[in-house]
N, C-alpha and C positions, 0 to 999 in steps of 0.2 A: 504494500500500500504506500503510495507516494503523497497524494493530497486528498483532503476530504472536505465536504461541505460542512457548513455550520448548523444545518438544520437538525431537528430532533426526530427520532423514530418513535412514532406514537403507539405502536403495537408491539407485542412481545415477539421476539425473533428466536423462537425455539422450535426448529424444524422437527426434531425427533418427538417432542411433546405433541405437536400438531399432527404428525403422521399417526401417532398413537390415538389421538382424539378421533380422527377420521376413520381409523381402523375399527373403532368401537361404536361409531355412529350407527344408529338403526337404519339398515338398508332394505327393510322389508317393503314389499309392494302392498301398502295399506292405504285406505281412504284418508286423504289429507285435507279434504274440503273443510273450510271453516269460514269465519267472517273476518272482515278487516279489523273490526274492533277487538275481537278475541286474539287474532294473530299478533297485533301490536302489543296488547296487554301481556301475552304469554312470552313472546320472544325478544322484546326490546326492553332493556333496563337502562335506567339513568347511568351514564358513564360509559356505555357501550360505544364501540367504534362501528360506524355503519358505512355501507357502500350502496350506491344506487346504479341501476342499469340504464340502458338507453344511451343516447348521444345528443347532447345539446337539447334542442326542443323536440327530439324524436323519441317516442316510447318512454315517456317519463312515468315513474310509478307514483303518479300524483295522488291517487286515492289513499295510498299508504302513508304518504308524507302528511296529508291533511289530518289523518288520524293521529300521527305523532304529535302534531300541534295540539289537537283537542285533548289528548291525554297528558300533555304537559311534560313530555320527555325532555330532560335537560343534561347538560355537560357531556354531550356526545362527541365522539371523534367523527370526522367526515372525510371521505375520499372525494375530493373535488375534481373528478375526472370528467372533463367536458360537461360540467354541471351548470346549467343555466337557470331554468325555472325552479329546479329542485333546490339549488343553492339559495335562490330568492325566497322560497318558501321556508326553508330551515332557518334562514337569517331572520325572517319575519317572526318566527316563533321563538327566537333566541335559544335554539335547541343545541348548538354545538359550541365548544370552546377550543377546539384544535382541528386543524385542517391540513391534509396533504393536497396542495393546490396545483393543478395544471391549467384548468380553464374554469374560472369562477367569476362572479359579479356581472360579467357581460352577458347580455342576451343576444349575442351575435349582432345582426344588422338592426335589431330593435332598439339597441342602446344599453346603457348601464343601469343596473339595479342600484338606485341611490341609497336605499336602506341597507342592502348588503355591503355597499361601499362604506357606509358609516360604521357598520359593525366591525369590519376589518381595520378601518383606520382608528378605531377606539383603542386598539392595543389589547383588547380583552380576548382575542383569539390568537392562539399560537399557530404559526403558519410555517410549513416546510414546502419548498417549491420543487416542482418536477415538470418535465415536458409531458405532453399527452402520451407519447410513446413510452417514456420511462415509467410512468404510473401504470400503464397497461402491462409492461413487462414485470412490474412488481407483483401484480396479480398472477401472471403466468408462472413466475418463480414459485409462488405459494402453491399453485395448482400442480406444479411438477414435483413439489416436495423437496426443493433445493433452497438453500439460504439466500442465494442471489443469482442474478443473471448478468453477464457482461454485455455491454453495448457501446456504441460510439456516439451517442447523443449527448448534448449539453456540455461537453468538454470545452473549456476555454470561455465559458459564458458566466454571467452572474446568476443564471438559473442553477448551474452547478454549485456556485458559491453558497447559495441559500438552500441547497438540497441536503439530504443526508447520504448522498452517494459518496463513493470512495474511488479515487483513481488507482488503477492497478496496472501491472505489467503482464501482458499476455505471456504465458509460459511457453508458447510455441513460436511466436513471432517477435516477442520483445516490444510489440506496439503498446501504446497507452490505450487503456480501455476504462470505461466507467462501470463499476459494480453497483447495481441497484438492489436493495434488500427486498426479500419476500414480504408481502403484505397480506396478513390474515385478518379480515374484518370479523367482528363478532356476529354481525347481521348484514345480509344483503337483501335489498328490496328490488324486485325486477318485475316489469310488466311485459307480457308476451301476447302473441296473437291467439294461440290455442294451447290448451293443456288438458291432460286427462286427470282423473281424480287422484292418481298416484304422484303426479308432478312431472311427467314427461312433457317437455315444453317445445313448441314449434314457434319460430320467429321468422317473419317475412322481412326482407330488406336488410338494412344495416344491423350487424351484430356487435361490432367493436370488441369489447372485452367481456361481454356478459357470460359467456361460457366459462372463462377463467375465473371471473368473480364468483360464480356459483360454486366452483370447485375449491376456491380458496377460503370461502366463508364458513364459519362454524354453523350458522343457521341461515336458511334462505326462505324468504317469504315471496311467493309469486302471486300476482294478480293476472288475470287473463281475460281477454275479450269474451271468450266462451270456453266452457268445458266440453270436451268431446270424448267419445268413447275410446277405450283402450284398443278396440279393433281398428279404429281409424288411425291411431298411432302406429300400430303394427303393420298396417297396409302401406305406410310410407315411412319406414324407419330412418331413412336418410334425412328426413326433415326434423328429427328430434335433435335440437341444438343443446338442450340441457336435460340430462337424464334424471329419472325419478329419485335416484339415490342421493342426489344433492339437496333435495327439497324437503322442507319441514311443514310448509303450509301452502294451500292452494285456495284462491278465492276468485270466483267469477265476478268481474266488475266490468260490464260493458262501458266503453268510452273512458276507461280508467287512466288514460294518458292525457285527457282533456285538462287544460287547453293546448296541450302539445299535439304534435302530429303522430298518427299511427299509420305507417306505410300501407297503402292499399285499402285502408278503412276510412279515415277521416283526416282532413287537413287541420292545421293548427288554427286556433281562434285568435287571429292577430288583433282584432278589436279588443278582446278581453285582456290580452297580454299588455296592450297599450294602456288599458284602465289600471292594471297593476302598477305600471311604471309611473303613471300620473299620480296615483294615490300615494306613492312612496315619496313624493316631493315634500310632503308635510306629515310629520309623525302622528298628528291627531287624525288626519284624513286616513292614514294607513290603519290606525286602530279601528276606526269605524268600518273600513273596507274589510278588515280581517274578521271583525265581529259578524258582519253580514255574510261573508263567503265561506268562513270556516267554523268559527266558534259557535255560531247559532244554528249550524246545520247538524242534523242528527246523523247524516251520512253523506257520502259523495254524490249520490243521486240527487239529493236536495240541492246541493251546490250547483249541479248542472241545470236543474229546473229553475233556479234563481237567475240563470244566465242564458235563458232561451230555450232550454229543454229540448224536446224532440224536434221542434222546428229548426233550432240552431244546429243540431247534429245533422239533420237532413241537408242543410246548406253546406256544412263542412264535408260531408260525404261526397256531395256533388263536386265541390272544389277539388277534393283529392283526386277524383277520377278525370278532372280536366287537365291535370298536370302532365 
């Protein structure tokens, strides 16, 4: 090891301990259907480190994050891996105090989340920086059961300076490489297109790191647009991106990525995302906005109903198929 970043590693790095954990995890094919409320209550504890699936505004596990806020989960760690609206939501709920950050705060072309920016600028959140690729490879290292992976990203940059990576020398070529440590989340929350009651998951479109996140995480909660039969899963085994043995809970939540995009299903609600950004300009306006859209809602379906319901979803479905 030659140089190292100044960032902190927020999760335990004990590969043998984790391999033993996964070895003893229940891998039986049993019915894992439950509710969003029960899954968050059972599997997420204050202080846990969480990871979310999807990519930017695509396939966000929004229904699960709303419930995190309603249940008041606090002092979480968060893998900010291409996290846009999910970071915005978690910041609004003041849910996390440490973050592995690759892409946060920004909602891409839509602009910056002013509230999330205030949270990070307050100094109350510990941040360790990574590139998108480096954070993906941290999950992959964990999924592989190795303590780190070597890569060539970030070297010579300030991102490396504020990471927890270490510069090493390749034992074969003598070249400088960056070692990125395995990342084992306590809980992963992922939204998928289809799943059976056992947790075999199918995803259409971009996958990014979701398969590795599921294999790296101690507990995995999945919401799905629809629950299908195991016969349908078996008829197309090549479509199973995440296998049942990774999954702890499955919940059918139609439109569970709203206001994000669900490839092939519905487009993102750009008008509603703009309302979020507008509300964040003023803390009092944001408080009222959150009370209306999250804290006063008994579930995610009520949130959708308050923002256009079936007619809005119908329009978003039409928009998706025009792309």
